[in-house]
C-alpha positions as CSV (number, residue, x, y, z in Angstrom):
1,M,9.3,-10.5,17.5
2,R,6.8,-10.9,20.4
3,I,5.0,-7.9,21.8
4,G,2.4,-7.3,24.5
5,V,-0.3,-4.7,23.9
6,T,-2.4,-3.4,26.7
7,G,-5.8,-2.2,25.4
8,N,-8.3,0.5,26.4
9,Q,-5.6,3.2,26.5
10,P,-6.8,6.4,24.8
11,L,-4.5,7.6,22.0
12,R,-4.0,11.3,22.2
13,G,-1.7,14.0,20.8
14,T,-0.2,14.6,17.4
15,Y,0.8,11.8,15.0
16,M,3.2,12.1,12.1
17,P,2.7,9.2,9.6
18,G,5.4,7.5,7.6
19,G,5.9,7.7,3.9
20,N,4.0,5.4,1.6
21,S,5.9,2.1,1.1
22,N,4.2,1.2,-2.1
23,A,5.0,4.6,-3.6
24,T,8.6,4.4,-2.4
25,M,9.1,0.9,-3.9
26,A,7.9,2.1,-7.3
27,M,10.0,5.3,-7.1
28,I,13.1,3.2,-6.3
29,A,12.5,1.1,-9.3
30,A,11.9,4.2,-11.5
31,S,15.3,5.6,-10.4
32,L,17.0,2.8,-12.3
33,L,15.5,4.0,-15.6
34,T,18.2,6.7,-15.8
35,D,21.9,7.0,-15.2
36,R,21.3,10.4,-13.6
37,P,21.0,11.0,-9.8
38,V,17.6,10.6,-8.1
39,V,17.0,11.9,-4.6
40,L,14.0,10.6,-2.5
41,H,12.9,12.3,0.7
42,G,10.5,10.9,3.3
43,V,11.5,7.3,2.6
44,P,10.0,5.0,5.2
45,E,12.1,2.5,7.1
46,T,10.0,-0.5,6.2
47,T,11.1,-4.0,5.4
48,S,9.6,-3.9,1.9
49,V,11.6,-0.7,1.1
50,A,14.8,-2.2,2.5
51,V,14.3,-5.2,0.2
52,M,13.9,-2.9,-2.8
53,L,17.0,-1.0,-2.0
54,D,19.0,-4.2,-1.6
55,V,17.8,-5.5,-5.0
56,A,18.5,-2.1,-6.5
57,A,22.1,-2.4,-5.3
58,M,22.4,-5.9,-6.7
59,L,21.3,-4.5,-10.1
60,G,24.0,-1.8,-10.1
61,A,22.5,1.1,-8.2
62,Q,24.6,3.2,-5.9
63,V,22.5,3.7,-2.8
64,E,23.3,6.3,-0.2
65,R,21.4,7.5,2.9
66,E,22.0,11.0,4.2
67,P,23.8,10.5,7.6
68,D,21.9,13.4,9.2
69,A,18.6,12.6,7.4
70,P,18.1,8.8,7.1
71,A,14.7,9.4,5.4
72,T,16.6,10.8,2.4
73,V,18.0,8.3,-0.1
74,R,20.2,9.1,-3.1
75,L,20.3,6.7,-6.0
76,R,22.4,6.6,-9.1
77,T,22.7,3.7,-11.6
78,P,25.5,4.3,-14.1
79,A,24.9,0.8,-15.5
80,I,22.6,-2.1,-14.8
81,T,25.0,-5.0,-14.3
82,T,22.7,-8.0,-14.8
83,R,19.9,-9.1,-17.1
84,S,18.4,-11.4,-14.5
85,L,15.9,-11.1,-11.6
86,N,16.5,-14.5,-10.0
87,R,14.6,-16.3,-7.3
88,A,16.9,-14.9,-4.6
89,M,15.7,-11.4,-5.6
90,T,12.0,-12.1,-6.3
91,A,11.2,-14.5,-3.4
92,A,11.1,-11.7,-0.9
93,K,8.5,-9.6,-2.6
94,V,6.3,-9.6,-5.7
95,G,7.0,-5.9,-6.0
96,V,10.6,-6.7,-7.1
97,I,9.1,-7.1,-10.6
98,L,8.9,-3.3,-10.7
99,F,12.5,-3.4,-11.8
100,L,11.5,-5.1,-15.1
101,P,11.1,-1.7,-17.0
102,A,14.6,-0.5,-16.1
103,L,16.1,-3.8,-17.2
104,L,14.1,-3.9,-20.4
105,I,14.8,-0.3,-21.3
106,R,18.6,-0.5,-20.5
107,R,19.4,-4.1,-21.3
108,Q,16.5,-5.0,-23.7
109,H,16.3,-8.6,-22.4
110,V,15.4,-9.9,-18.9
111,H,15.5,-13.4,-17.4
112,L,12.9,-13.5,-14.6
113,E,12.5,-16.3,-12.1
114,V,9.6,-16.6,-9.6
115,D,8.7,-19.2,-7.0
116,Y,4.9,-18.4,-7.0
117,P,2.3,-19.3,-9.7
118,V,2.9,-17.3,-12.9
119,S,-0.9,-16.8,-13.0
120,R,-0.3,-14.1,-10.4
121,L,1.4,-12.1,-13.2
122,H,-1.4,-12.6,-15.7
123,T,-2.4,-8.9,-15.9
124,H,1.2,-7.8,-16.0
125,L,2.3,-10.2,-18.7
126,T,-0.8,-9.5,-20.9
127,A,0.1,-5.8,-20.7
128,L,3.7,-6.4,-21.8
129,R,2.5,-8.5,-24.7
130,D,0.0,-5.8,-25.7
131,L,2.9,-3.4,-25.8
132,G,4.7,-5.7,-28.2
133,C,7.2,-7.1,-25.7
134,G,8.3,-10.7,-26.2
135,V,7.2,-13.0,-23.4
136,T,8.3,-16.7,-23.2
137,I,7.4,-18.8,-20.1
138,D,9.0,-22.1,-19.1
139,G,7.7,-23.1,-15.7
140,G,8.8,-20.5,-13.2
141,S,11.3,-18.9,-15.6
142,L,10.4,-16.2,-18.0
143,E,12.3,-14.6,-20.8
144,L,11.2,-11.0,-21.6
145,R,12.4,-9.0,-24.6
146,F,11.8,-5.3,-25.2
147,V,10.6,-4.0,-28.6
148,P,10.3,-0.2,-28.9
149,W,7.1,1.4,-30.2
150,E,5.9,4.7,-31.6
151,H,2.3,4.4,-30.5
152,R,0.5,1.9,-28.4
153,E,-3.0,1.9,-26.9
154,I,-3.8,-0.8,-24.4
155,I,-6.4,-1.7,-21.8
156,L,-5.4,-3.5,-18.7
157,M,-7.2,-6.7,-17.7
158,Q,-7.5,-5.3,-14.2
159,A,-6.9,-1.9,-12.7
160,S,-3.7,-3.3,-11.2
161,V,-1.3,-1.0,-9.4
162,T,1.8,-2.9,-10.3
163,A,0.7,-3.5,-13.9
164,T,0.0,0.3,-14.3
165,A,3.4,1.1,-12.9
166,L,5.2,-1.3,-15.3
167,V,3.5,0.1,-18.3
168,A,3.9,3.7,-17.2
169,M,7.7,3.3,-16.6
170,L,8.2,1.6,-20.0
171,A,6.1,4.3,-21.7
172,A,8.0,7.2,-20.0
173,A,11.5,5.9,-20.8
174,Q,11.2,5.6,-24.6
175,P,10.0,7.9,-27.4
176,G,6.4,7.7,-28.5
177,Q,3.0,7.8,-26.9
178,T,1.2,5.2,-24.9
179,V,-2.4,5.3,-23.9
180,I,-3.5,3.1,-21.0
181,H,-7.1,2.4,-20.3
182,N,-8.3,0.9,-17.0
183,A,-5.2,2.2,-15.3
184,A,-5.0,2.1,-11.5
185,S,-5.3,5.6,-9.9
186,E,-4.3,5.0,-6.2
187,P,-2.3,7.7,-4.5
188,H,1.0,5.7,-4.8
189,V,0.4,5.4,-8.5
190,C,0.0,9.1,-8.8
191,D,3.2,9.6,-6.9
192,L,5.1,7.5,-9.4
193,L,3.6,9.3,-12.3
194,A,4.5,12.6,-10.8
195,M,8.1,11.4,-10.5
196,L,8.2,10.2,-14.1
197,S,6.9,13.7,-15.1
198,A,9.7,15.3,-13.1
199,M,12.2,13.0,-14.9
200,G,11.0,14.4,-18.2
201,A,8.0,12.4,-19.4
202,T,4.7,14.0,-20.4
203,V,1.8,12.5,-18.4
204,E,-1.8,13.3,-19.0
205,G,-4.7,12.0,-16.9
206,L,-3.0,11.9,-13.5
207,G,-5.5,10.5,-11.0
208,S,-7.8,9.0,-13.6
209,N,-8.2,5.6,-15.2
210,L,-7.1,6.9,-18.6
211,L,-3.4,7.8,-19.0
212,R,-1.6,9.3,-21.9
213,I,2.2,9.1,-21.5
214,R,4.7,10.5,-24.0
215,G,8.3,9.4,-23.3
216,C,11.5,11.4,-23.6
217,P,13.4,11.1,-26.9
218,D,16.7,11.6,-25.1
219,G,15.8,9.4,-22.2
220,L,14.7,10.3,-18.6
221,G,16.8,12.6,-16.4
222,G,17.2,12.7,-12.7
223,A,14.7,14.0,-10.1
224,E,14.2,15.0,-6.5
225,Q,10.9,13.8,-5.0
226,T,9.3,13.6,-1.6
227,V,7.3,10.5,-0.7
228,A,3.7,11.3,0.4
229,P,2.3,10.0,3.7
230,D,0.7,6.6,3.7
231,H,-3.1,7.1,3.6
232,I,-3.7,3.5,4.9
233,E,-1.6,4.2,8.0
234,V,-3.3,7.6,8.5
235,A,-6.8,6.1,8.3
236,S,-5.9,3.2,10.5
237,V,-4.3,5.2,13.3
238,A,-7.2,7.7,13.2
239,A,-9.7,4.9,13.7
240,F,-7.7,3.5,16.6
241,A,-7.7,6.9,18.3
242,A,-11.5,7.2,17.9
243,L,-12.1,3.6,19.1
244,T,-10.0,4.1,22.3
245,G,-11.8,7.3,23.2
246,G,-8.9,9.6,22.3
247,R,-8.4,12.9,20.5
248,L,-5.8,13.0,17.7
249,T,-4.3,15.3,15.2
250,V,-2.5,13.7,12.2
251,D,-0.2,16.1,10.4
252,G,1.2,16.1,6.9
253,V,-1.8,14.3,5.3
254,R,-3.2,14.7,1.8
255,S,-6.9,15.3,2.3
256,A,-7.8,14.1,-1.2
257,D,-6.5,10.6,-0.3
258,L,-8.9,10.3,2.6
259,R,-12.3,11.6,1.4
260,M,-13.8,8.2,0.4
261,I,-12.4,6.6,3.6
262,A,-14.0,9.4,5.7
263,K,-17.4,8.8,4.0
264,V,-17.3,5.0,4.8
265,Y,-16.1,5.6,8.4
266,A,-19.0,8.1,8.8
267,R,-21.5,5.3,8.0
268,L,-20.2,3.5,11.1
269,G,-20.4,6.6,13.3
270,L,-16.7,7.5,13.1
271,R,-16.1,11.2,12.2
272,L,-12.9,12.5,10.6
273,D,-12.4,16.2,10.2
274,L,-10.2,17.0,7.2
275,D,-8.3,20.2,6.7
276,D,-5.5,21.2,4.4
277,G,-2.6,19.0,5.5
278,H,-4.3,17.9,8.7
279,L,-6.7,15.3,10.0
280,Y,-8.5,15.8,13.3
281,V,-10.2,12.9,15.3
282,P,-12.6,14.3,17.9
283,R,-13.5,12.3,21.0
284,H,-16.3,9.8,20.2
285,E,-18.8,8.9,22.9
286,D,-20.3,6.0,20.9
287,F,-20.6,4.6,17.4
288,A,-23.7,3.5,15.4
289,V,-24.3,2.2,12.0
290,S,-26.1,4.8,9.8
291,S,-29.9,4.7,10.1
292,R,-30.6,6.8,7.0
293,D,-33.3,5.2,4.9
294,E,-31.2,5.0,1.8
295,E,-28.3,3.3,3.6
296,V,-30.3,0.5,5.3
297,D,-29.2,-2.9,4.1
298,V,-26.4,-1.3,2.0
299,S,-23.1,-3.0,2.6
300,I,-19.6,-1.5,2.9
301,E,-17.7,-2.7,-0.1
302,T,-14.1,-2.5,-1.3
303,A,-13.5,-1.2,-4.8
304,P,-10.6,0.0,-7.0
305,W,-9.5,3.5,-6.2
306,P,-11.1,5.9,-5.6
307,G,-13.4,3.4,-3.9
308,F,-12.8,2.1,-0.4
309,P,-9.4,0.4,-0.3
310,S,-9.1,-3.3,0.4
311,D,-6.1,-2.6,2.8
312,L,-8.6,-1.1,5.2
313,V,-11.2,-3.8,5.2
314,A,-9.9,-5.2,8.6
315,V,-10.0,-1.7,10.1
316,A,-13.6,-1.1,8.8
317,T,-14.6,-4.5,10.3
318,L,-13.1,-3.6,13.6
319,I,-15.0,-0.3,13.7
320,A,-18.2,-2.2,12.9
321,T,-17.7,-4.4,16.0
322,Q,-17.8,-1.2,18.1
323,A,-20.8,0.4,16.3
324,Q,-24.4,-0.3,17.4
325,G,-26.2,-2.1,14.6
326,T,-25.6,-4.7,11.9
327,I,-23.7,-4.3,8.6
328,L,-22.4,-6.5,5.8
329,I,-18.7,-6.1,4.9
330,H,-18.0,-7.2,1.3
331,E,-14.4,-7.6,0.1
332,K,-14.8,-7.6,-3.7
333,L,-11.2,-7.5,-4.8
334,F,-9.1,-10.2,-3.2
335,R,-9.9,-13.9,-2.4
336,D,-9.8,-15.1,1.2
337,R,-8.8,-11.7,2.7
338,M,-11.9,-11.8,5.0
339,L,-10.5,-14.9,6.8
340,F,-9.0,-12.5,9.4
341,V,-12.5,-12.4,11.0
342,D,-11.8,-15.6,12.9
343,K,-9.1,-13.8,14.8
344,L,-11.4,-10.9,15.6
345,K,-14.0,-13.4,16.8
346,G,-11.3,-14.6,19.2
347,F,-11.5,-11.1,20.8
348,G,-15.2,-11.6,21.3
349,A,-16.5,-9.9,18.1
350,Q,-19.9,-11.1,16.8
351,I,-19.2,-11.8,13.1
352,V,-20.7,-14.3,10.7
353,L,-18.4,-15.2,7.8
354,C,-20.8,-15.8,5.0
355,D,-18.2,-16.8,2.5
356,P,-14.5,-15.8,1.7
357,H,-15.7,-12.4,0.5
358,R,-18.5,-11.4,2.9
359,A,-19.1,-11.1,6.6
360,V,-22.0,-9.8,8.7
361,V,-20.9,-7.8,11.8
362,V,-23.2,-7.3,14.8
363,G,-22.2,-4.5,17.2
364,R,-21.5,-3.3,19.7
365,T,-19.4,-6.0,21.5
366,R,-16.8,-5.7,24.2
367,L,-13.4,-7.0,23.0
368,R,-11.2,-8.9,25.3
369,A,-7.5,-9.6,24.9
370,D,-6.5,-12.6,22.9
371,Y,-3.3,-14.2,21.5
372,L,-2.3,-13.4,17.9
373,D,0.2,-15.3,15.8
374,T,1.9,-13.7,12.8
375,P,-0.6,-11.1,11.6
376,D,-1.1,-10.8,7.9
377,V,0.8,-8.0,6.1
378,R,-2.4,-6.6,4.7
379,T,-4.8,-7.0,7.6
380,G,-2.3,-6.8,10.4
381,L,-3.0,-3.2,11.4
382,G,-6.7,-4.0,11.9
383,L,-5.7,-6.8,14.3
384,L,-3.3,-4.5,16.1
385,G,-6.2,-2.1,16.4
386,A,-8.3,-4.8,18.1
387,A,-5.5,-5.3,20.6
388,L,-5.5,-1.6,21.3
389,C,-9.3,-1.6,21.9
390,A,-9.5,-4.8,23.9
391,E,-9.6,-5.2,27.7
392,G,-6.3,-6.7,29.0
393,E,-3.0,-7.5,27.4
394,T,-2.8,-9.1,24.0
395,I,0.3,-11.1,23.1
396,I,1.3,-10.9,19.4
397,D,3.9,-13.1,17.9
398,G,5.4,-12.2,14.5
399,A,4.9,-8.5,15.2
400,E,7.7,-7.7,12.8
401,M,5.1,-8.0,10.1
402,F,3.8,-4.6,11.1
403,E,7.1,-3.2,9.9
404,W,6.8,-4.7,6.4
405,N,4.7,-1.8,5.1
406,F,4.6,0.5,8.2
407,G,8.0,1.2,9.5
408,D,8.4,2.2,13.1
409,V,4.6,2.3,13.5
410,L,4.8,0.7,17.0
411,R,7.1,3.4,18.3
412,R,4.9,6.2,16.9
413,L,1.8,4.6,18.5
414,E,3.6,4.5,21.8
415,A,4.3,8.2,21.4
416,I,0.6,8.9,21.4
417,G,-0.3,6.7,24.4
418,A,-0.3,3.1,23.2
419,Q,1.1,0.7,25.8
420,I,3.3,-1.7,23.8
421,R,6.1,-3.7,25.2
422,V,8.6,-5.9,23.4
423,L,8.8,-9.3,25.0
424,S,11.3,-10.9,22.7
425,R,13.0,-10.4,19.3
């Protein structure tokens, strides 16, 4: 899809964010742990969620959307009809491996095929082995075998969201207690754990890096859950409103998910006012990097939750281009994610890429429209924000990537004043 974005248009009004895609994907996978009905409300219409629902149906789930409420999805899986996650299923999204616990619990054996390096699953496979599961690898094919346990205590190699979800689902769906050290604690992990608790598991340590999960002797039951708003979308759109000189209210937020983000934004002169269920963005006259003595020469760094999330590194860099001063942005979690700065430099930003993890941003610079080709799934919203702030019209090809994790975000931005036109599909 090709779109044209006219910049320098203030974003004003009230914005209602979509549900968290990552939470929804995990909750869809968890619904297959039981043969009882599961109802999910607030399901976002994203490409990633559509893929998960399609794969769930391939595995035997009955998937229904409410005719009058498309954000409500009903799932019931009387039986899982295959032991295999083949390449046709896994090629679309690494998150499809979230279905492994359901297959292992209900079929005991899984054949998994991937077309990416198995090393990407190192943390996940190590966790499965530590739980006692059998893992055999032959190229891009894996054979996984479930072995029940009464008590396991493991430490994850990394605080991985997906690895935490895999272990938590396995632990919740069989008797015994599992202790997980170095667990991820992102909001979407907490949403999954809350659903597992509603299905009958006992979960201690919600929101922390140490989890104790006791499964159900009789198996998990059904549940009815509402997907929480996507904190990345909320924080991104709030920044866009401030950078374009607008005033914005974002409804339906969870303030706890935004506290660290607000602190980092404040260092760049961007103020967010958080209230119970609401976020307010006042009109900003200008931005400046903090001049507090203790913050001079201190970089903005990404970190595992509750640190500043990597998915907002592009947005933070964009804010820095509009803030008077110089600051180092340090992406500590993912390799090569800072390479998007070349595209920001195309808008006129003054950025020095020190290495694949660090960039020095010198602000303030006027941004001018540029051409963008296929924005990255993770950093795409930051580049969309650059187009919204720039002078002139930016042409973006591959704009469907915005809908991978943020369904209908373009229409919602238009509703608050963004000038976006679809040029071709």
